[in-house]
TIZALUM-69328 format. One record per residue (C-alpha): x, y, z. Coordinates in steps of 0.25 Angstrom, whole numbers, padded with zeros to 4 digits, always signed. Layout:
BEGIN
XYZ ...
END
This chain:
BEGIN
-0080-0205-0112 -0079-0194-0102 -0066-0187-0099 -0061-0183-0085 -0051-0172-0081 -0047-0165-0069 -0053-0151-0067 -0044-0140-0071 -0040-0130-0060 -0035-0116-0061 -0024-0111-0059 -0016-0123-0062 -0012-0131-0051 +0003-0134-0049 +0002-0149-0052 -0010-0149-0061 -0008-0159-0073 -0021-0158-0080 -0025-0168-0091 -0031-0162-0103 -0046-0165-0104 -0051-0174-0115 -0057-0166-0127 -0072-0166-0125 -0078-0172-0137 -0067-0181-0141 -0069-0194-0133 -0060-0206-0135 -0071-0212-0144 -0072-0201-0153 -0057-0199-0154 -0056-0214-0159 -0066-0210-0170 -0059-0198-0174 -0046-0206-0175 -0053-0217-0184 -0058-0205-0192 -0044-0199-0194 -0038-0213-0198 -0050-0215-0208 -0048-0200-0213 -0033-0202-0215 -0035-0215-0223 -0046-0209-0231 -0038-0197-0235 -0026-0206-0239 -0034-0215-0247 -0041-0204-0256 -0028-0195-0257 -0018-0207-0261 -0022-0208-0276 -0020-0193-0278 -0007-0188-0282 +0002-0181-0273 +0000-0167-0279 -0015-0168-0279 -0022-0155-0279 -0028-0148-0266 -0042-0149-0272 -0041-0164-0273 -0035-0164-0259 -0046-0156-0253 -0056-0164-0260 -0052-0176-0250 -0054-0167-0238 -0064-0172-0228 -0066-0158-0222 -0075-0149-0229 -0068-0136-0234 -0078-0127-0227 -0075-0133-0214 -0060-0133-0217 -0061-0118-0219 -0068-0116-0206 -0058-0123-0198 -0047-0115-0205 -0054-0102-0202 -0055-0107-0187 -0040-0109-0187 -0038-0095-0192 -0047-0089-0182 -0037-0093-0171 -0022-0091-0168 -0013-0102-0162 -0008-0099-0149 +0007-0098-0148 +0007-0106-0134 -0003-0115-0129 -0016-0110-0123 -0015-0108-0107 -0025-0118-0104 -0020-0130-0112 -0006-0126-0108 -0008-0126-0093 -0015-0139-0094 -0005-0146-0103 -0015-0148-0115 -0008-0151-0128 -0010-0139-0138 -0006-0138-0152 -0012-0129-0163 -0021-0139-0170 -0026-0129-0181 -0012-0128-0187 -0014-0141-0194 -0026-0135-0201 -0022-0132-0216 -0030-0127-0227 -0032-0138-0238 -0031-0149-0228 -0042-0158-0223 -0048-0151-0211 -0052-0165-0205 -0038-0168-0204 -0034-0156-0196 -0030-0157-0182 -0042-0156-0173 -0053-0157-0184 -0062-0169-0185 -0072-0171-0197 -0084-0180-0200 -0080-0191-0210 -0092-0191-0219 -0094-0176-0220 -0081-0170-0217 -0087-0160-0207 -0078-0155-0196 -0084-0162-0183 -0073-0161-0173 -0063-0150-0170 -0053-0152-0158 -0045-0140-0157 -0042-0141-0142 -0028-0135-0138 -0026-0130-0151 -0020-0116-0147 -0030-0108-0154 -0031-0094-0150 -0042-0083-0153 -0056-0080-0152 -0067-0090-0156 -0077-0081-0163 -0092-0084-0167 -0088-0083-0182 -0077-0093-0181 -0077-0104-0192 -0078-0114-0181 -0093-0113-0181 -0094-0117-0195 -0090-0131-0192 -0105-0135-0189 -0102-0150-0189 -0093-0150-0177 -0096-0160-0166 -0083-0159-0158 -0076-0146-0155 -0064-0144-0146 -0058-0130-0145 -0053-0132-0130 -0040-0126-0125 -0038-0115-0135 -0038-0100-0132 -0051-0093-0138 -0047-0080-0131 -0060-0079-0123 -0069-0081-0135 -0084-0083-0132 -0090-0096-0135 -0098-0093-0148 -0113-0097-0149 -0110-0103-0162 -0105-0115-0155 -0119-0119-0153 -0120-0121-0168 -0111-0134-0167 -0124-0143-0167 -0116-0156-0168 -0106-0152-0158 -0104-0163-0147 -0091-0159-0141 -0087-0145-0138 -0074-0141-0130 -0070-0127-0128 -0063-0128-0115 -0051-0120-0111 -0052-0111-0123 -0054-0097-0116 -0068-0095-0120 -0077-0085-0113 -0091-0079-0111 -0104-0086-0110 -0106-0100-0116 -0116-0098-0127 -0130-0105-0125 -0128-0110-0139 -0119-0121-0134 -0132-0128-0129 -0136-0130-0144 -0125-0141-0145 -0135-0152-0142 -0125-0163-0146 -0115-0159-0136 -0108-0170-0129 -0096-0163-0123 -0095-0148-0120 -0082-0142-0113 -0081-0127-0111 -0072-0128-0099 -0061-0118-0094 -0063-0106-0103 -0056-0095-0095 -0043-0088-0097 -0031-0091-0088 -0021-0084-0096 -0021-0073-0086 -0021-0075-0071 -0036-0071-0070 -0043-0079-0060 -0052-0090-0065 -0065-0083-0068 -0078-0086-0075 -0078-0074-0084 -0075-0083-0096 -0085-0094-0101 -0098-0095-0094 -0112-0101-0094 -0125-0094-0091 -0136-0102-0084 -0145-0102-0097 -0134-0107-0106 -0130-0118-0097 -0144-0123-0095 -0146-0123-0111 -0133-0131-0112 -0137-0141-0101 -0150-0144-0107 -0147-0144-0122 -0134-0152-0122 -0141-0165-0118 -0130-0174-0124 -0119-0167-0116 -0109-0177-0109 -0097-0169-0106 -0098-0154-0101 -0086-0146-0096 -0089-0131-0092 -0078-0130-0082 -0074-0115-0080 -0086-0110-0087 -0094-0100-0078 -0107-0107-0074 -0109-0098-0062 -0123-0095-0067 -0127-0109-0070 -0135-0116-0059 -0129-0130-0055 -0143-0136-0056 -0143-0133-0071 -0132-0144-0073 -0143-0154-0071 -0148-0150-0085 -0135-0156-0091 -0136-0169-0098 -0137-0181-0089 -0128-0188-0098 -0116-0180-0094 -0103-0187-0092 -0094-0175-0089 -0098-0162-0082 -0087-0152-0079 -0090-0138-0073 -0078-0134-0066 -0077-0120-0061 -0089-0115-0067 -0094-0107-0056 -0106-0116-0053 -0113-0112-0040 -0123-0119-0031 -0127-0133-0028 -0125-0145-0036 -0138-0151-0043 -0144-0162-0034 -0147-0171-0046 -0133-0172-0052 -0135-0187-0052 -0142-0186-0065 -0129-0186-0072 -0127-0201-0072 -0117-0201-0083 -0108-0191-0077 -0093-0195-0076 -0086-0182-0073 -0092-0171-0065 -0083-0159-0062 -0090-0147-0055 -0077-0142-0048 -0074-0127-0045 -0088-0122-0044 -0096-0116-0032 -0105-0128-0030 -0111-0129-0016 -0119-0138-0007 -0117-0153-0005 -0114-0162-0017 -0128-0168-0021 -0130-0183-0017 -0134-0187-0031 -0119-0186-0035 -0118-0200-0031 -0127-0204-0043 -0116-0199-0053 -0111-0213-0053 -0103-0212-0066 -0094-0201-0061 -0079-0203-0063 -0075-0189-0059 -0082-0179-0049 -0076-0165-0047 -0082-0155-0038 -0070-0148-0033 -0070-0133-0028 -0084-0132-0025 -0082-0125-0011 -0096-0126-0006 -0099-0140-0011 -0100-0151+0000 -0101-0166+0000 -0108-0173+0011 -0104-0187+0016 -0116-0194+0011 -0115-0188-0003 -0100-0191-0003 -0103-0206+0001 -0113-0208-0010 -0104-0201-0020 -0092-0209-0017 -0100-0222-0017 -0108-0220-0030 -0097-0214-0039 -0090-0227-0041 -0083-0222-0054 -0078-0209-0048 -0063-0208-0051 -0061-0193-0049 -0067-0185-0037 -0064-0170-0034 -0072-0164-0022 -0062-0152-0019 -0067-0142-0010 -0080-0149-0008 -0084-0149+0007 -0082-0164+0011 -0080-0161+0026 -0091-0171+0030 -0085-0182+0022 -0077-0192+0029 -0064-0196+0022 -0067-0210+0024 -0078-0209+0014 -0068-0207+0003 -0066-0222+0003 -0080-0224-0004 -0074-0217-0016 -0072-0226-0028 -0059-0233-0027 -0056-0230-0042 -0055-0215-0038 -0043-0208-0046 -0044-0194-0041 -0050-0189-0027 -0049-0174-0024 -0055-0169-0011 -0047-0156-0009 -0052-0147+0002 -0065-0155+0005 -0064-0154+0020 -0062-0169+0022 -0059-0172+0036 -0053-0184+0043 -0044-0195+0040 -0041-0201+0026 -0047-0215+0024 -0036-0226+0027 -0040-0233+0014 -0038-0223+0004 -0029-0233-0003 -0042-0239-0010 -0041-0228-0020 -0031-0236-0029 -0034-0227-0041 -0033-0214-0035 -0023-0204-0042 -0027-0191-0036 -0030-0189-0021 -0032-0174-0016 -0037-0173-0002 -0030-0160+0001 -0035-0149+0011 -0045-0157+0019 -0045-0160+0034 -0039-0174+0032 -0032-0179+0045 -0024-0190+0050 -0013-0198+0042 -0013-0201+0027 -0017-0216+0027 -0008-0227+0023 -0018-0230+0012 -0013-0219+0003 -0001-0227-0001 -0011-0236-0009 -0015-0225-0018 -0004-0229-0028 -0011-0222-0040 -0010-0208-0033 -0005-0197-0042 -0008-0186-0033 -0010-0185-0018 -0014-0172-0011 -0017-0172+0004 -0013-0157+0006 -0019-0148+0016 -0024-0159+0026 -0017-0153+0038 -0020-0164+0048 -0016-0175+0038 -0003-0182+0041 +0006-0192+0033 +0014-0202+0041 +0028-0206+0036 +0024-0221+0033 +0011-0216+0025 +0019-0206+0017 +0030-0216+0014 +0020-0226+0008 +0013-0215+0000 +0026-0211-0007 +0030-0225-0009 +0017-0230-0015 +0011-0218-0023 +0021-0219-0034 +0012-0212-0044 +0011-0200-0035 +0013-0187-0043 +0007-0177-0034 +0008-0177-0018 +0003-0166-0010 +0003-0167+0006 +0004-0152+0010 +0001-0150+0025 -0001-0165+0027 +0007-0168+0040 +0020-0175+0035 +0029-0171+0047 +0032-0186+0050 +0036-0189+0035 +0051-0188+0032 +0053-0179+0020 +0063-0190+0015 +0051-0200+0013 +0047-0191+0001 +0058-0197-0007 +0049-0209-0010 +0040-0200-0018 +0037-0204-0032 +0048-0199-0042 +0036-0195-0051 +0030-0185-0041 +0027-0172-0047 +0021-0164-0036 +0024-0165-0021 +0018-0155-0011 +0021-0157+0004 +0019-0142+0009 +0017-0141+0024 +0018-0155+0028 +0028-0153+0039 +0039-0161+0033 +0052-0160+0041 +0066-0163+0036 +0074-0164+0023 +0066-0165+0010 +0071-0176+0001 +0078-0169-0011 +0074-0180-0021 +0060-0175-0021 +0065-0162-0026 +0071-0170-0038 +0059-0178-0042 +0059-0177-0057 +0044-0175-0059 +0042-0165-0047 +0033-0154-0052 +0028-0148-0039 +0035-0148-0025 +0029-0141-0013 +0036-0143+0001 +0032-0130+0007 +0029-0127+0022 +0037-0139+0027 +0046-0130+0036 +0054-0142+0041 +0057-0147+0027 +0072-0146+0024 +0081-0150+0012 +0086-0143+0000 +0080-0141-0013 +0089-0145-0025 +0094-0136-0035 +0095-0146-0047 +0088-0159-0052 +0074-0154-0049 +0062-0158-0057 +0062-0150-0070 +0046-0150-0069 +0046-0144-0055 +0035-0133-0055 +0032-0131-0041 +0041-0129-0029 +0037-0126-0015 +0047-0126-0003 +0041-0114+0005 +0043-0115+0020 +0052-0126+0020 +0067-0127+0024 +0071-0134+0011 +0084-0126+0005 +0082-0120-0008 +0093-0113-0017 +0086-0104-0026 +0098-0103-0035 +0101-0105-0050 +0102-0120-0049 +0089-0122-0043 +0081-0112-0051 +0087-0118-0064 +0080-0131-0060 +0066-0125-0057 +0063-0120-0071 +0049-0127-0071 +0045-0121-0058 +0032-0114-0057 +0029-0113-0043 +0040-0110-0032 +0037-0108-0017 +0049-0105-0008 +0042-0097+0002 +0050-0096+0015 +0060-0106+0010 +0074-0110+0013 +0081-0103+0002 +0096-0105+0004 +0101-0097-0008 +0093-0090-0019 +0095-0082-0032 +0081-0075-0033 +0083-0069-0047 +0085-0083-0053 +0070-0086-0049 +0067-0078-0062 +0071-0090-0070 +0060-0099-0065 +0051-0093-0076 +0040-0104-0074 +0037-0099-0060 +0022-0097-0058 +0023-0095-0043 +0035-0091-0034 +0035-0089-0019 +0048-0085-0012 +0041-0078+0000 +0047-0077+0014 +0061-0080+0011 +0068-0067+0015 +0073-0064+0001 +0078-0050+0000 +0083-0040-0011 +0074-0037-0023 +0065-0046-0030 +0072-0051-0042 +0067-0046-0055 +0069-0059-0061 +0056-0064-0055 +0050-0056-0067 +0054-0067-0076 +0044-0076-0069 +0033-0072-0079 +0024-0085-0076 +0024-0081-0061 +0010-0080-0055 +0013-0080-0040 +0025-0073-0034 +0027-0073-0019 +0039-0066-0013 +0033-0061+0000 +0040-0060+0014 +0054-0058+0009 +0063-0046+0009 +0063-0041-0005 +0066-0026-0007 +0064-0016-0018 +0054-0015-0029 +0047-0025-0037 +0055-0029-0049 +0050-0023-0062 +0050-0038-0068 +0038-0041-0060 +0030-0035-0071 +0033-0047-0079 +0025-0056-0070 +0012-0054-0077 +0007-0068-0073 +0008-0065-0058 -0004-0066-0050 +0001-0067-0036 +0012-0058-0031 +0017-0057-0016 +0028-0048-0012 +0023-0045+0002 +0032-0043+0014 +0045-0039+0007 +0052-0025+0007 +0048-0021-0007 +0047-0007-0009 +0044+0005-0019 +0031+0006-0027 +0023-0006-0031 +0029-0009-0045 +0022-0004-0057 +0027-0017-0064 +0016-0025-0056 +0006-0018-0066 +0009-0029-0076 +0004-0040-0066 -0010-0040-0070 -0013-0054-0065 -0010-0051-0051 -0020-0057-0041 -0012-0056-0028 -0002-0045-0025 +0005-0044-0011 +0015-0033-0009 +0012-0030+0006 +0023-0028+0016 +0033-0021+0008 +0037-0007+0006 +0030-0003-0007 +0027+0012-0008 +0020+0021-0017 +0005+0020-0022 -0002+0007-0025 -0001+0006-0040 -0015+0006-0046 -0012-0006-0055 -0013-0015-0043 -0027-0011-0042 -0030-0014-0057 -0025-0029-0056 -0037-0037-0061 -0035-0049-0053 -0029-0044-0040 -0036-0050-0028 -0025-0048-0017 -0017-0035-0015 -0009-0033-0003 -0001-0021-0002 -0001-0018+0013 +0011-0014+0022 +0018-0006+0011 +0020+0009+0010 +0010+0012-0001 +0003+0025-0003 -0008+0032-0010 -0022+0029-0013 -0028+0015-0016 -0032+0015-0031 -0045+0009-0036 -0045-0005-0039 -0048-0009-0054 -0054-0023-0052 -0062-0030-0041 -0053-0042-0039 -0047-0039-0025 -0049-0048-0014 -0038-0043-0004 -0032-0029-0003 -0023-0025+0008 -0016-0011+0007 -0014-0009+0022 -0002-0002+0029 +0001+0007+0018 +0000+0022+0016 -0012+0023+0007 -0022+0034+0008 -0035+0038+0002 -0049+0031+0002 -0052+0016-0001 -0054+0015-0016 -0069+0012-0019 -0064+0000-0029 -0060-0008-0016 -0075-0009-0013 -0077-0015-0026 -0068-0027-0023 -0079-0037-0021 -0070-0048-0018 -0061-0041-0008 -0059-0049+0004 -0048-0041+0011 -0046-0026+0012 -0035-0020+0020 -0032-0005+0019 -0027-0004+0034 -0016+0006+0039 -0016+0016+0027 -0018+0028+0036 -0022+0037+0025 -0033+0029+0019 -0046+0038+0021 -0060+0040+0017 -0072+0032+0021 -0074+0017+0021 -0085+0015+0010 -0097+0006+0013 -0093+0000-0001 -0083-0008+0007 -0095-0017+0011 -0096-0021-0004 -0084-0030-0001 -0092-0042+0004 -0080-0052+0004 -0072-0044+0012 -0065-0051+0024 -0055-0041+0029 -0057-0026+0029 -0046-0018+0036 -0046-0003+0034 -0039+0001+0047 -0029+0011+0051 -0033+0021+0040 -0041+0035+0040 -0054+0030+0035 -0066+0039+0040 -0081+0039+0040 -0091+0029+0045 -0088+0014+0045 -0097+0007+0034 -0108+0001+0042 -0108-0011+0032 -0095-0016+0037 -0101-0025+0047 -0109-0033+0037 -0104-0032+0023 -0096-0044+0022 -0098-0058+0029 -0083-0061+0026 -0077-0049+0033 -0068-0054+0044 -0059-0041+0047 -0065-0027+0048 -0054-0017+0052 -0057-0002+0051 -0049+0002+0063 -0041+0015+0065 -0048+0024+0055 -0057+0036+0057 -0071+0029+0055 -0083+0034+0062 -0097+0030+0064 -0101+0016+0070 -0096+0002+0070 -0104-0006+0059 -0117-0009+0066 -0121-0022+0058 -0112-0034+0058 -0119-0045+0050 -0120-0059+0055 -0110-0070+0051 -0100-0060+0048 -0085-0064+0048 -0079-0052+0056 -0067-0056+0064 -0060-0043+0066 -0067-0029+0068 -0059-0017+0070 -0064-0002+0071 -0053+0002+0081 -0049+0017+0080 -0060+0024+0073 -0071+0033+0078 -0083+0024+0078 -0094+0026+0087 -0107+0020+0092 -0109+0006+0098 -0104-0008+0094 -0115-0015+0086 -0120-0028+0092 -0120-0034+0078 -0105-0036+0080 -0109-0049+0087 -0112-0054+0073 -0097-0054+0071 -0095-0068+0077 -0081-0070+0071 -0076-0057+0077 -0062-0058+0084 -0058-0044+0085 -0066-0032+0088 -0059-0018+0089 -0067-0006+0091 -0057+0002+0099 -0054+0017+0098 -0068+0022+0093 -0079+0029+0099 -0089+0018+0102 -0099+0021+0113 -0104+0008+0119 -0105-0002+0130 -0096-0014+0130 -0101-0023+0119 -0103-0035+0127 -0110-0042+0115 -0096-0044+0109 -0095-0055+0119 -0103-0064+0109 -0091-0063+0099 -0085-0076+0102 -0073-0074+0094 -0069-0060+0098 -0055-0059+0102 -0052-0045+0102 -0061-0034+0107 -0056-0019+0107 -0066-0008+0111 -0055+0002+0117 -0056+0017+0116 -0071+0019+0114 -0082+0024+0122 -0087+0011+0128 -0093+0012+0142 -0101+0004+0153 -0098-0009+0160 -0092-0021+0153 -0102-0031+0158 -0099-0046+0159 -0101-0056+0148 -0115-0060+0144 -0111-0073+0137 -0101-0085+0140 -0087-0084+0134 -0088-0069+0131 -0076-0064+0124 -0069-0077+0127 -0060-0075+0115 -0056-0061+0118 -0041-0058+0118 -0041-0043+0118 -0051-0035+0125 -0049-0020+0124 -0060-0011+0129 -0050+0000+0135 -0053+0015+0134 -0068+0015+0136 -0078+0019+0147 -0081+0005+0152 -0084+0004+0167 -0088-0005+0178 -0080-0018+0182 -0070-0025+0173 -0078-0036+0165 -0074-0048+0173 -0085-0056+0166 -0078-0055+0153 -0064-0058+0159 -0070-0071+0163 -0073-0075+0148 -0060-0069+0141 -0055-0083+0139 -0045-0079+0128 -0038-0070+0138 -0037-0082+0148 -0028-0091+0138 -0016-0088+0130 -0016-0090+0115 -0004-0098+0111 -0006-0096+0096 +0002-0084+0092 -0006-0080+0080 -0012-0067+0075 -0027-0064+0075 -0032-0063+0061 -0044-0065+0052 -0049-0079+0051 -0053-0079+0037 -0042-0071+0032 -0029-0075+0037 -0021-0063+0031 -0027-0053+0041 -0023-0051+0055 -0030-0043+0066 -0025-0030+0072 -0028-0022+0084 -0024-0009+0091 -0022-0011+0106 -0015-0006+0119 -0004-0015+0121 +0005-0014+0133 +0001+0001+0134 +0003+0004+0120 -0007+0006+0108 -0003-0005+0098 -0009-0010+0085 -0008-0025+0084 -0007-0028+0069 -0008-0042+0073 -0015-0048+0085 -0009-0060+0092 -0019-0071+0096 -0012-0071+0110 -0014-0057+0114 -0024-0055+0126 -0028-0041+0130 -0038-0035+0140 -0039-0020+0140 -0050-0013+0148 -0042+0000+0151 -0047+0014+0152 -0061+0012+0156 -0068+0013+0169 -0068-0001+0174 -0069-0002+0189 -0068-0013+0200 -0057-0023+0202 -0049-0031+0192 -0056-0044+0192 -0048-0056+0196 -0053-0064+0184 -0044-0056+0175 -0033-0065+0179 -0040-0076+0171 -0036-0069+0158 -0022-0076+0158 -0019-0073+0143 -0020-0058+0144 -0008-0050+0139 -0013-0036+0142 -0022-0032+0153 -0026-0017+0154 -0036-0012+0164 -0030+0002+0166 -0037+0015+0167 -0050+0010+0174 -0055+0011+0188 -0051-0003+0193 -0050-0005+0208 -0045-0016+0217 -0032-0024+0216 -0024-0029+0204 -0028-0044+0204 -0017-0054+0206 -0024-0063+0196 -0017-0055+0185 -0005-0064+0188 -0012-0074+0179 -0011-0065+0167 +0002-0072+0164 +0002-0067+0149 +0000-0052+0153 +0009-0042+0146 +0003-0029+0150 -0006-0026+0162 -0011-0012+0164 -0020-0009+0177 -0016+0006+0178 -0025+0018+0181 -0035+0010+0190 -0038+0010+0205 -0031-0003+0208 -0026-0005+0222 -0018-0015+0230 -0004-0021+0227 +0001-0025+0213 +0000-0041+0213 +0014-0047+0213 +0009-0058+0204 +0009-0048+0192 +0024-0050+0193 +0022-0064+0187 +0017-0059+0174 +0029-0061+0166 +0024-0055+0153 +0019-0042+0159 +0026-0031+0152 +0017-0019+0155 +0011-0017+0169 +0003-0004+0172 -0002-0003+0186 -0001+0012+0187 -0011+0022+0193 -0018+0013+0202 -0018+0012+0218 -0009+0001+0219 +0000+0000+0231 +0011-0008+0237 +0024-0013+0232 +0026-0016+0217 +0029-0030+0215 +0044-0033+0212 +0051-0043+0203 +0046-0050+0191 +0038-0042+0181 +0036-0030+0190 +0051-0026+0188 +0048-0023+0174 +0038-0012+0176 +0042+0002+0179 +0035+0013+0187 +0024+0016+0176 +0018+0003+0179 +0015+0007+0194 +0014+0023+0194 +0002+0029+0200 +0001+0019+0212 +0005+0027+0224 +0005+0015+0233 +0015+0006+0225 +0029+0005+0229 +0041-0002+0223 +0053+0001+0214 +0045+0004+0201 +0038+0016+0208 +0050+0020+0216 +0043+0019+0229 +0049+0010+0240 +0039+0000+0246 +0039+0000+0261 +0044-0012+0269 +0053-0018+0257 +0057-0029+0266 +0043-0033+0270 +0036-0044+0262 +0026-0038+0251 +0012-0037+0255 +0003-0047+0247 -0002-0042+0234 -0016-0039+0231 -0023-0051+0226 -0037-0055+0221 -0034-0069+0225 -0030-0066+0239 -0040-0055+0241 -0038-0041+0237 -0038-0028+0245 -0052-0025+0242 -0057-0036+0251 -0048-0031+0262 -0049-0016+0261 -0062-0014+0254 -0063-0009+0240 -0054+0002+0236 -0045+0002+0248 -0033-0006+0251 -0019-0007+0256 -0017+0008+0253 -0026+0012+0265 -0016+0005+0275 -0004+0013+0270 -0010+0027+0266 -0004+0033+0279 +0009+0026+0279 +0017+0039+0276 +0012+0045+0289 +0016+0034+0298 +0014+0019+0300 +0005+0021+0312 -0005+0030+0305 -0005+0020+0293 -0008+0008+0302 -0019+0016+0310 -0025+0020+0297 -0025+0006+0292 -0031+0001+0304 -0042+0011+0303 -0045+0007+0289 -0045-0008+0292 -0055-0005+0304 -0064+0004+0297 -0064-0003+0284 -0064+0009+0275 -0066+0023+0281 -0073+0031+0271 -0065+0044+0274 -0052+0036+0271 -0057+0029+0259 -0062+0042+0252 -0049+0048+0255 -0040+0037+0248 -0050+0034+0237 -0051+0049+0233 -0037+0050+0232 -0035+0038+0223 -0047+0041+0214 -0041+0055+0211 -0027+0049+0208 -0033+0038+0199 -0040+0049+0191 -0028+0056+0189 -0019+0044+0185 -0030+0039+0175 -0030+0053+0168 -0015+0054+0167 -0011+0040+0164 -0002+0037+0152 -0002+0026+0142 +0008+0017+0148 +0006+0019+0163 -0009+0020+0161 -0016+0023+0147 -0023+0035+0144 -0038+0036+0144 
END
């Protein structure tokens, strides 16, 4: 009879309650036979011994023994080769398997056939069965062990002992009569010997879960493994095999097609987390007798074959965690219609995005377990889910299920576990919830995280079953007072209400469940009193998350009494003072998060006792001093976050020797010295930015093959060249070496070494040479910044392969080129900075539709561009025409922890924006040689916050269409040849804080009132024709109405006076007398532009313009 168990998962889930698998090789039928045998043996022994006197000799006693002396001796030698563990083996302990030392009953001079775990043949007395599972044995299983002299063994079970990474001896192949072999969970290592294939009578073979989890070492396949040849021999030779479990054995070299060599009589096949790669065989349908198939946790890919529907005897099918496996609608329909005996189905992470949820209704109504976790299911749940009357476990979390949870759920009265978490568009109505909690009386586990329960009154939770052991309602938008009786449920083991900001109430300090192991109240307003009474009632607590919690009173040192804690999160609570040394008592702790508080001082010495710690986050506090040497004992650390503190001194070398460390964040401290060489290659994330480190980049960093993020920015004394070895980091997503003193050439391979690279920031160094000339197709670059180096040459056209590019900053270099109009094809480009280079020539109009349509910042200042302003591009700058209401910061799409930065002239001051708001809109074309008029269409760019056209040779009038730029904060038109009046409409720009119109040829009164009253003389200097209080020059005819302002809409002066000649011509002689002025004006109007007069005026103004452009300052007018 086959046996079925849920797959084992590591690390242990909070609510995992596994059931011990039945011993492979001892079926219910054989157990009854053995029971009969023992009764017979007992009767036989009593019968032959009763006539003997009570003081019969040992020799006469031994003559009655069924067990042969030689076999008894072998068993005693086997016993002596191992010690008995003082505490249960971790595997059996974690999974609640009963353990006791069976061999302690083995005594010399007694019948070995009566010993615990020993079975014998009735006729011959040979030992045929040995069941020593969970016997607490410890030691090395050597090839010369006396076990191998028991040649008549048929069934051998050594599972769940600790054989200390022993290798499986080839002598196992000598057990020619063996039908059942179970070596699971016993810490065996090395290659599975090919001699196992000699066991031709084998019916059941279990070598599963042989790796060591005593340390916090990540699960790896460096333990027990199969090569291709050994597995092929096993599959071909073990023709009687019915049950095979190789879960956790490394089979990465085994081709999935070789599974087809296994016996077609297989009834159970379990290959969980074996590293299998490739497509499933297309002829799996040959296994007609298969009742249990578990291939979860591998790297299988492609669609599930159609012939799975031929496995009609299947009772349990588990393909979980094969990320690249998919299930097509036709396959799924056939599968669910034909597998009528199916009771357990787990397709976690299998892509089912094309499968309609309604097709679930074709599954067998006898289903007891349905797990479709993160399968991409989309749409509404079927309204008739109530048909699954026998369903006990339903897990549909992290899909895209929408709509309301149907009323039919109330009919699932056998449900023990319901998990619909992570379906963000799923909602639960009050009536539906009330029926669920009233009818599902057997419910033990309920998880509805991020399901919309905003209409559900928390008080309705009072109807939940008193047998509830796990309740998880994180992020459900619950509002109001949480019922206190839930906290007091006697069987409650796990409670998570985190991220319900509107949830209130008070967490009781007494009468709590004495089995409560998980408590999550983060980001709620539930009052917590972390004092003696509460802490004394939480002795069983293993996981506590009180991040950003409403803690009323606390006594932090008392937390040291919660010695069972595995995970503790007290982040974002504004705790102050020193970290209590009593936390060093939490020796079981693996996760400790105290970030974003106000802790001061050094780390406690007691932290050295936290030897099991794998995750430590103390970031964003005020901790100081050197990084404590006590951390040297934390050899299991995987994640260390100490950034945002005041740590000083050098980075201790032991941090770079941590074997399992994959995340190291030490940025934003005061650390000094060189960066030491790394001793291992486990790092995935390294951020040492914003310190005072110096010296070169250690070569060992380039050997971190799994490195995804490398940030060494803003350590001004980091020097040397950037080695081309950096291109060996093929999984790199973020590379930021900016604001340092690196020199030499930029490695040319940077454009094509990693298809995953999204951020490349080498700005503000001393790099020379050219920009990488080859950017590969299908790259992921989103942010490219070389600003502030000495790069030369031209911009390679291959940059158009960077189709994901959002930010391109090449400013402050020595690039000689024309405007790179080909960049307009980059449809996602939002920021383009080419300032302070040697670009030249006309900026021609767009060659494609929607050119630069998403551009928010365009800065091409301080170059030698000439010709008219690029009116064509202005017409297509759609992102500058509409404001963005989302106040978010621009950052990497695939790596949320990195935000973009940029250096820019903002309101006349050079500023580094360490974060770029998505709302910012800037157009800077200053310090070039642009000519002609300011186009009217510039008024379409209504979202602009900063417009700088200064230091050009622009003529004509200030367009009144600028009044449309209602978000404008800074306007700089200084040092041009602009004429006419200042439009009064500019006074309506209420956000305008900076206005610079200096050094032009403007004239007439400066508009008064509104925004103009906030500007001083520097905004208007160098315009001799202006008058008003700001320039201390009185305007004539104060009582007279103001002359109309220049306006493009109403016709500007160029149409009246001709290009370059305006109202100034009428008043040039006003100081010599009104008559002369009128006469001169009359001559001008009649002759339309006498050459002698025009030359005189324009020569004067051109001379004045050159002088002011040369001497202009940063604020009134920026330097060239």
